[in-house]
C-alpha positions as CSV (number, residue, x, y, z in Angstrom):
1,M,46.9,164.8,-19.0
2,A,43.4,163.4,-18.3
3,K,43.0,161.2,-15.4
4,E,41.6,157.8,-16.2
5,K,38.1,157.3,-14.7
6,L,37.8,154.4,-12.3
7,E,34.6,152.4,-12.6
8,K,33.5,151.8,-9.0
9,T,31.5,148.9,-7.6
10,N,28.7,149.3,-5.1
11,A,31.0,148.0,-2.4
12,M,33.5,150.8,-3.2
13,R,30.8,153.4,-3.1
14,I,29.7,152.2,0.4
15,L,33.3,152.3,1.6
16,D,33.7,155.9,0.2
17,R,30.5,157.0,1.9
18,S,31.7,155.5,5.2
19,K,35.1,157.1,4.7
20,V,36.9,153.7,4.9
21,S,40.2,153.6,3.1
22,Y,40.9,150.8,0.7
23,I,43.2,149.9,-2.2
24,H,41.5,149.1,-5.5
25,R,43.3,146.5,-7.6
26,S,42.3,145.1,-10.9
27,W,43.7,142.7,-13.5
28,D,43.5,143.3,-17.2
29,D,44.2,139.7,-17.9
30,A,41.8,138.3,-15.3
31,T,39.7,135.5,-16.7
32,A,37.0,133.1,-15.3
33,E,39.8,130.6,-14.8
34,N,41.7,132.9,-12.4
35,T,41.0,131.7,-8.8
36,G,41.0,133.7,-5.7
37,V,44.0,131.6,-4.5
38,E,45.9,132.7,-7.6
39,L,45.0,136.3,-7.2
40,A,45.9,136.2,-3.5
41,A,49.3,134.8,-4.4
42,A,49.7,137.6,-7.0
43,L,49.2,140.1,-4.2
44,G,51.5,138.3,-1.9
45,Q,48.6,137.6,0.5
46,D,47.8,134.5,2.6
47,P,44.8,132.8,0.9
48,E,43.4,132.0,4.3
49,Q,43.1,135.7,5.0
50,V,41.5,136.6,1.6
51,F,37.7,136.2,1.3
52,K,35.2,136.1,-1.5
53,T,31.6,137.4,-1.3
54,L,28.8,135.2,-2.7
55,V,25.2,136.2,-3.1
56,T,22.5,133.5,-3.1
57,Q,18.8,133.5,-3.6
58,A,16.7,131.0,-1.5
59,K,13.6,129.2,-2.7
60,S,11.7,131.8,-0.6
61,G,13.0,134.5,-2.9
62,S,15.1,136.1,-0.1
63,Y,18.7,137.0,-0.9
64,Y,21.7,136.1,1.4
65,V,25.3,137.2,1.3
66,F,28.1,134.9,2.4
67,M,31.8,135.6,2.9
68,I,34.1,132.6,2.7
69,P,37.8,132.0,2.2
70,V,38.8,132.1,-1.4
71,A,40.0,128.5,-1.4
72,E,36.6,127.2,-0.1
73,T,33.3,126.5,-1.8
74,L,29.9,127.4,-0.4
75,D,28.1,124.4,1.1
76,L,24.5,125.2,0.1
77,K,23.0,122.9,2.6
78,K,25.0,124.4,5.5
79,A,24.3,127.9,4.2
80,A,20.5,127.2,4.0
81,A,20.6,125.9,7.6
82,A,22.5,128.9,8.8
83,V,19.8,131.3,7.5
84,K,17.0,129.0,8.4
85,E,15.9,128.3,4.9
86,K,14.9,125.0,3.3
87,A,17.1,125.4,0.3
88,L,19.2,128.0,-1.5
């Protein structure tokens, strides 16, 4: 029986290269309406301990990566101040 090929993300490749163990999970019925809070609940995890990674681009053209709790939204003004940019 052929083993199903797993499509890896860049984050997964970095973890593999660094020999960091992780568990890959995916949802066939995931939609844009699914929230991180819903997915955390489906995994039996405390949403306060589950994070999402957001990539932004500042007006300067620089990119910044932020990790925030899944139940939160990124405050762009605070994020810009944190990276010493005028605006994101």
